[in-house]
N, C-alpha and C positions, 0 to 999 in steps of 0.2 A: 551529679558530678559535672564539673565544668567541661563543656564539650571539647575544648582544646586539649584537655588532658586525656581525652578518649582516643585521640589520634595516635596511632602507632605506625612504625615503619612497615611498609608492605612486606608480607611474608614471602612473596615470590619475587624474583627478578625475572622479568620476561626477556628472554634472549632469542636471538636468531643465530643459528649455528652453521658452520661450514658443512657442506654436504659430503658425506662419506658413503660410498655405495657398498652395501652389504647384501647378502642373500641368505635364504633359508629361514627367515622369520617374518612375521607380520604383526601389526597391532590393530585391534578392532577400530573400525572407522567411526568417527563422530562427525555429524554434519557441521556442528560448531560447538564450542564449549565456552562457557562464561565462568569467570572467577567469583568465588564467594569468600566471605570472611570466616573466621573460626566460629562465629556465632550464626553462620548460615545466610547472612545478608549478601545479596548480589552487589559486587563492587561496580560502581558506575558514577558518572558525573550527575550531580543533582539537577543542574540547570540545563538549558538547551544549547549551551555553547561552552567551549574552553579556548582560551587564548594562549598561543605559544609565541615566545620570543626565540629567535634563531641566531646562533653565532656560527657563521660558516667558516671561520678561521680554522685552518688545518684540513679542510676538505678540498676537493678538486674544484676547478672552475665550474660555475653553473650550479653549485650545491644549493644555493638559496632558492633558485627557481625549482629545482628538483624536489626539495623538501616541501615547498608550498604546494606543488602538484600532488605529492603524496597525501598531504592533509586534505586537499580538495577532493580527492577520490572518495574519501569516506563522507565528506560533507554532501556530495551529490548522490548518496546511496538511497535517498527517498525517505529520510526519517525527520524527526523534529530536532535533530542535533546538528551542530555546525562547529567545525574548527575555525578559529579566527586568527589571522596573522597579526601579531602584535608588534611587528617591526624587528629590526636586528638589535643585537646586544653584544657587548664585549665580555659579558659574564661567562665564566667557565664552570659555574656551580653545577653540580650534578648529584642527585640523590639527597638533597637537603630540603627540608620542609620550610621553604621561605615564601610559599604562596605564589611563586613565579614559575610557570612552566617553561622550561628551556630545552632547546635542542642544540647539542654541541658535538664537537669532535674531540676525542681524547683516547687515552690508553684504557683498555679493559683486559680482562683475563684472557689467556690464550684459548683459542677455539670459539670465542664469542665475537661475532662480527658487529653486533649492535645490541643495545639493551635499553629497556624501559623500566624505571623504578618509580613507584607510587607511594604516597602517603594517603591514608584513608581512615574514616571512623569505623571502628570495629563493629559497633552496634547497628549502624545503618548502611555501611558500605559506601558512603559518600566520599568521593575522591577530593582531597584537599590540594594535592600537588602531584605533578607527573612530569618527569624529565626523561629525555631520550638522548643517548650518546652513541655515536659511531666510533668504532675502534680503529684508531689511526695506525695500529700495528699491521693493518692489512691494506692492500692497495685499493683505492676507490676511483670511480669515474662517473660521469653523467652521460656517457655516450657508448657504454657497453664495450669499451676497449678490451682487447684480449687480455686475459689474466687479471682482470679487475672486477670488483663488485660494484653493482649499480646502486647509486645513492637513492634514487626514487624507488627502486624495487624494495630495498631493505627498509626505507622510510615508510612505505605504505604498510609493510608488515608491522613495524613498531608502533605506528599510529593505531593499528588494530588492537595492540596490547593496551595502549592508552585508553581505548574505549572499554577495556576489560574482556577482550576475547583472548582465549588461551591458544597455545600452540597445538597443532594437530600433527599426529605422527603416523596415521594409517597409510597403507600402501595405496588406497584409493583417494587420499587427500593431497597427492603431490602437486596438483594443478592449482590448489587454493592458495590465496594470499596468506592464510594463517598456517600453512605447512611450515614446520619448524626449521627446515634446512634450506640453505641457499648455495648455489654453485656460482663460480666465476662466470661472468657474462650473462647471467640470467636476468630477464626483465618481466617474466610472466606475472610476478606479484604486483606489478604496477596496476593491473586491472583486477577487479573483484569477481570471484565466482559466485553463483547463486547462494551457496551455503555461507559465504562471508557476508553477503547482503542480508540473508535471513538472520544471522547472528546479531548484527547491529540493529536490525529492525525489531528483533525480540527485546533487546535492551532498551531501546529508545523509542520504539513504536514508530508508526508512520504518520507524521504530521500531527501527533497527539497534542492536544491542548493549544493548537495554533490559533492566534487571533484571526477573526474573519469579519468582513464587512460585505453587506449585500444590499441590493435594491429589491424590495418585495414585489412579487408578481401578483397579478390581479386579473379578473375578468370584469367587463363593464358593458352596460347597455349603451347604445348610441344616444348621444345627447346628455349623458350623465357627467357629473364631476366625481373625481375620486382622489383621495389623498394617499400617496405612495410613500411609505417610510424608507429611509436609508438607515440600516441598522448594523450594530456591532454585537458580537456574541459575548458571553460571560468570560471568555479567556482574554478579551481585549481590555487591558487594565492600564491605568495611569496615563491617560491621553491628555496632552496639553493643547493640542491643536490638530486640525486636519484639513486636507484639501483633496478634492476629487473633481474630475470633469465628467459630468453626466452627458452621455451621448444618446439621443433618441433617434431611432431609425425606423421609419414606417415600412410595412410590407408593401409589395407592389400594388398600386392603385389606392392605397389608404390615404384619406385626406389628412391635411396637416393638423397636428394636435396643438393645443394651447396650454402653456404653463401659466397658471393664475398666480400662485404664490409659492415662495420657498421660505420655510420658517424653521426655527431651531427645534430639535427633537428633545424629548423628555430626558434622555440620558445626559444631555449637556447641562451641567450645573455651574459652569465657570464664566458665562458671558450672557448678557441680556440680548444680544443680537447675533444673528448669523450673517456673516459677510457673504453676499451672493450677487449674482448678476442675472435676475430673472428676465431681463429684456433682451437677452441674447437670442439667436435663432431658436424658435420653439420646436422645429421638426427638421430632422436631417442635419442638425447642427449640434453644438456643444455648449453646455452651461457649466461654468465653474462655480462650485459650491465650496465654502470653506469656513473655518473658524480660526482666526489668527491666534498665534501663541500670545498669551497675556504675560506681560512683564510686571511682576509684583513690586510694590514699594519696598524700599530697603528694610530688611528685617522681617518682612511678611513671608509667610509660606506661599509657595507657588501653587496656584489652584490647578486641579486636574479632575478628570471624571473617568468612569469606567463603565463597561457594559455589564449586563445586556441592556439593550434599548435602542431607541431611535436617536440618531445624531442630527437628522434633517428630515423634514416632511415636505413633500412636493405635491401641490394640488394641481391636477390636470383636468382639463375640459375636453371631453370626447366629442368630436363633431357629430351632429345629428344625422349626417348622411354617411357615416361610417357603416360598413356592411359586416354582418356576422362572419367571423373567421379572419377578418383583417386584424393586424397586430402591430404593436410598437415595441421594438426591442429597446431595452434600457440597459446601458453598459456604463460602468464606472471605470474611467481611464485615468492614468497618471495619479493614482491614489497614494496619498502620503498620510500616515498617522504618526504624529510627533510624540515621542515618549520622553522619559527622563533624559536630561542632558541634550535635548533636541535631537536625539537619535531616532531615526526612522524605525518604526516597529514593523517587522515583516508580517504580512497578513495574507490570507486567502481572500481574493476578491471575486464575488459571485454576481452574475448578471441576473436580470429579470425581464419580464415582458408584461405588457397590458394587452389583453386579447378581447376583441369585441364579441359579445354574445348576447344572451337574452336577459341577464341579470347582472348586478354589480356586487362584487365581493372581493376582498383581499384573500390571498392564500392563507389558510389558517391551520392546516394539519398535513402531516406526512404519515402515510400508512405503509407498513412493510410486513412481510411474512414474519410470524413469530419464530420460525425455525426453518433451516435449510440443511439438507444432508448432501455432501459432496464427496465423491470418490477421490482417493489420493491420486493426484496427477490429472484428474478430470476437471472439467469446467461446467459450471451451472450459472444461468443468469439469475441475478437478484433484481427483481422488479418491484419498484415502489411507486406509490401514487400520491400526488399532491392535490388537495381539494381546497375550495373556498366556498363557504356556504353550501357545502354538499355537492358542488359542481367541480369537475376536473379543471385544473389550472395549468395551461401550457406555459412553456418558457421559463419555469422556475429552475434555477441551477442549484444543485445540492452538493454537499460534501459528504464523502464516504470515508470512514476511518475504521480500520480493523484493530482490535485490541492486541492481537498477536499475528503479525504478518507472516510468521513462519508456518502457521496453520492455514490461514485463509489469505490468498494472494489476490489483490484487486487488480483488474485490468485498467482501472482509472480511479482517481480519487475524487473526481467530480463528474456529474452528468446532469443534463437538463431535461425537463419533461417535454414530451411531444404534445401533439394536438389532443391526445387522449388523457393528458395529465400524468402519464407514466414515464419514469426514467429507469434506466437499467445499466448495470455494470456486470461483468462476468467475474465469478469467483472461481479461482483455481485452487484445488486441494493441495496443500503443502504436506507437512508432516501430520500424522494422525493425531487427533485431539479435538478440543472444543474451544471456541472463541466467540466473540461478539463483534458484529459490524454495526457501527453507529452512523445514522444518516441524519444530517442536520443542515440548517441554514439559519442565520440570525433571524429572530422573531418567530420561529416555528419550533414547537416542542420536538425534541429529539426522538427519533424512532430507532428501534434496535432489532436486529435479527440474530438469533443464535445460530452459529455455524458448527456443524459436526463433520469433521473429515474422517472418513472411515476407509478401511482397506479396499483395494480393487485388485484382487489377485491376478486377474487376466489382463489388466490394463486397458479395458475397453471403454472406460468412462462410466460404467455402471457399478456402483458400490456393491460389495458383497452383502452388506447390511444396509441397503438403500433406504429402508424405512426407519432406521435408527432405533430399532427395538432392542438391540443388544444381541440378537440371534440372527446369524446369516441363514437365509433359506426358509424362514418362516412365513414370508410373504413375497413369493416369487412374482416377477413381472409377467403379465399375460396380456393378450389382446393388443400387442404392440405398444403398451404403456411402458415407459422407462423411468418415470419419476416417482419418488417416494415408495419404491418397491425394491426387492432384493434381486440381484443378478440371477437370471434363470439358467445360466451356464457359467458357474463361478470360475471354472478352470479353462474355459474356452471363450475366446474373445468373440462377442456378438453384440456390437453396440446398438443394433436395431432391436434386439430382444424379440425377434420373430418367434412366435409360438402359435402356429396355425391350428393346432388341436386344443389349445388352451388348457393343457394339463399341468402347466407350471414348469415344464422343461423346454428350453428354447430349442428350435429346430436344429441348431448347430451341434447339439449334444444329445439329441433325442431320436434314435433310430428305432424306437419301439412303436412301430406303425400300427399294431393292433391293440396297443395300450394294455398289455397284460403284465407289464412290469419286467419283461424279459425279451431280449433281442435274439430271435431264433428263426426257424425255418418259415414260420408263418409270415414274419416281417419280411423275409427275403422274397417270398412270393409276391407280396404286395409291392415291394420295391421293383421287382422284375417287371411287373405289369405296367409300372409307370416309367420304365426306362426310355430315355430320349424323348419324352413328351414335353410339351410346353403348355402354357395356360389355354391355348386355343385347341389343344388335343382333346379328344373324347375321353381318353384314359388319364387325363391330367390329375395328379394328386399333389396338392401343395405341401402336404406333410412330408413327402419324399424329396422335396427340393430343399435339402438341408441348408445349403449355402445361400438360398434366396436369390439366385441369379436368373430365374425364369426358365431353367431347363434342368431336367433330371439327367445328369451326365456323370463324367468320370470323377469330378470333384465330390459329388454326392456319394458315389460308390466308395471312394476312399474313406469318407466319414462313416458310412455304414459298416465298412470292413473293420474300422477301428473300434466299433461298438459291438461287434459280433460276439454273441454268447455272454453279454454283460447284463447285469440286473440293476434296477433302480436302487438308490437315486443316481442320476447322472449329472455330472458337473462339467 
């Protein structure tokens, strides 16, 4: 079937309504909700951007700036998607599938402040057209004037609908941008709450499929020469020309490095030469490297090339008097990748380093854990290693991408290896579920770590099912260990997992001092003997120091009292 004929008018009209305060009812909270077609496909933009034309006629002064700010709020939410301002228009078209996304002011149904209407393909959910209208039957302003509705506030909400996020109605959703109601003078929807951000990150992922360019890191022996490639990844497509400034910065005391040659990389198929300036300062300075855009003869196709592969190779000579541990930072500044229509292609630029050691090798692999379990709301470090010839490679900057940012939240999307060849980012558990974090750099095979976010009932950062077995409590943390094991006091916060008698129950919930499975008079006598002791006391009993503060005192007594006459298991 012709794809154009598959496009039908959007089945929902996304509206923002006037707030009417009512009591006595509530609706179940959803962190975020995305729209789907009648065939179950998620409705979303297929590409990484959508262009809007704006007609501010009929709106208050400053509407153009306010609407641009509303769109920019979502663009800056840390995903691969961007709204693009396409200029002003005099068109008042709304709800028509003309392939032009417009934002206008005009009349709408009573009770509707603003509305977003979309056209999409039913089978795939791909959005073809999306229009937004502000209802001029209500008073608008851009400065929160009394009795008026804020353009940026409502515009940010409607832009969320354009991304295919649905209205939320729960009583706990009222602070979110996608909450369905707006009151006069309100501006809180101008900024996104975490659930709003999680929604767009779920739909468009965080920096997924983004082009990247990097300079490969290496280790090298004194007096050796080594060829360092500048590489692009497989997402970098249709390049017609490029330019970057290579900056080489030696560490303290390192002798000056020499650039021998700069040559074209294997990925470049459009030019016999690389335009460069290898005679520029070799150390502590900048070398401009580039490939000019080729202008084809009339009627000929314009040549281009794509990744993955090297765009430039730089041969360096390492001074013979360089000392082990000295290094040379390699940074790419002012990088431009020219794409179709001479438009600059946005890309992630990753730095590298050459470190002096006992052998010479390029970084050739990334190693990461196969799996990592994180408690909901807790954080765990994800540590990866870069090696070359089996040796750790310092200074290699890596890109970290999560397939589902709503499950695994990254503290950073890039990190560089240290002297031990290791790089780390923190993973925060979002909603419960599974996802994958992918670690990459151009020229290196991607590594992947499976992430499981599991419940953490007491919120102490130790998952109920920390070993990911599917059963909480079947492998309790002991001996002070808190990694890859189950919370030993599931209902009692104890982030340290202290278990001095190693019975699988943490001290914070274990008043069974004689280990007979029951807290009774014998346990009381043991506790009484340890009363007010410290580690230096002759009668010290670490098992009775339930809270781990180094003294058996009133707080420990309260814990003991709460467990009096109880039986195992204790949580």
